[in-house]
C-alpha positions as CSV (number, residue, x, y, z in Angstrom):
1,S,-13.3,-15.0,-25.9
2,S,-14.6,-15.8,-22.2
3,S,-17.3,-13.4,-22.5
4,I,-18.6,-15.3,-25.6
5,S,-18.6,-18.5,-24.1
6,Y,-20.1,-17.0,-20.9
7,T,-22.7,-15.4,-23.4
8,G,-23.6,-18.7,-24.8
9,L,-23.4,-20.4,-21.9
10,T,-26.1,-18.0,-20.1
11,K,-28.2,-18.3,-23.1
12,W,-28.3,-22.1,-23.5
13,L,-29.3,-22.2,-19.6
14,Y,-32.2,-19.7,-19.9
15,E,-33.7,-21.6,-23.2
16,K,-33.2,-24.8,-21.3
17,T,-34.8,-23.7,-17.9
18,R,-36.5,-19.9,-18.3
19,C,-34.6,-18.7,-15.4
20,I,-31.9,-15.7,-15.5
21,F,-28.9,-16.3,-14.3
22,L,-27.0,-13.0,-13.3
23,P,-23.4,-12.9,-12.1
24,S,-23.3,-11.4,-8.4
25,Y,-21.3,-8.3,-7.6
26,G,-21.2,-6.3,-4.7
27,G,-22.7,-6.4,-1.5
28,F,-19.5,-7.3,0.1
29,P,-19.0,-6.0,3.7
30,V,-15.9,-3.5,3.3
31,R,-13.3,-2.3,6.0
32,L,-13.9,1.5,6.7
33,R,-11.1,3.5,8.0
34,T,-11.4,7.3,8.4
35,Y,-8.0,9.4,8.0
36,V,-8.1,13.3,9.1
37,G,-6.0,15.4,7.4
38,E,-4.1,18.6,8.6
39,P,-6.4,21.4,8.9
40,I,-6.3,24.3,6.2
41,P,-5.9,27.2,8.0
42,Y,-8.3,30.3,8.2
43,D,-7.6,32.9,5.8
44,P,-10.2,35.8,5.2
45,N,-8.4,36.8,2.3
46,I,-9.3,34.1,-0.2
47,T,-12.2,33.5,-2.3
48,A,-14.4,30.2,-2.1
49,T,-13.0,29.2,-5.3
50,E,-9.7,29.1,-3.6
51,L,-10.7,27.5,-0.5
52,A,-12.5,24.9,-2.7
53,E,-9.5,24.1,-4.6
54,K,-7.6,23.8,-1.5
55,A,-10.0,21.4,0.0
56,K,-9.7,19.5,-3.3
57,T,-6.0,19.0,-3.2
58,A,-5.9,18.1,0.2
59,L,-8.3,15.2,0.0
60,E,-6.5,14.1,-3.1
61,N,-3.3,14.1,-0.9
62,L,-5.1,12.0,1.7
63,R,-6.5,9.6,-1.3
64,D,-3.0,9.2,-2.4
65,R,-1.3,8.8,0.8
66,H,-3.9,5.9,1.9
67,Q,-5.9,4.4,-0.8
68,K,-3.9,1.1,-2.4
69,R,-4.4,1.2,-6.1
70,P,-5.3,-0.4,-8.1
71,G,-8.1,-1.3,-6.1
72,N,-9.3,-4.7,-5.1
73,I,-12.6,-6.4,-4.1
74,L,-11.3,-9.3,-2.1
75,R,-8.6,-6.7,-0.3
76,A,-11.8,-4.7,0.7
């Protein structure tokens, strides 16, 4: 397994140099796009819970329509 060999390599490097080597991950600049969905019409007869459910559904629809899956660091 690559994790075993990687662990062995990092352990060997640490024992020889007493420096900690960690893989870098994150901190990359990413493109940001903002999408505005359809407005949720005002209805005085719905509860806050029902409105929250409508908002949740609308956000999930926007996500499903515009977000590529699976995510990819290099594509970001």
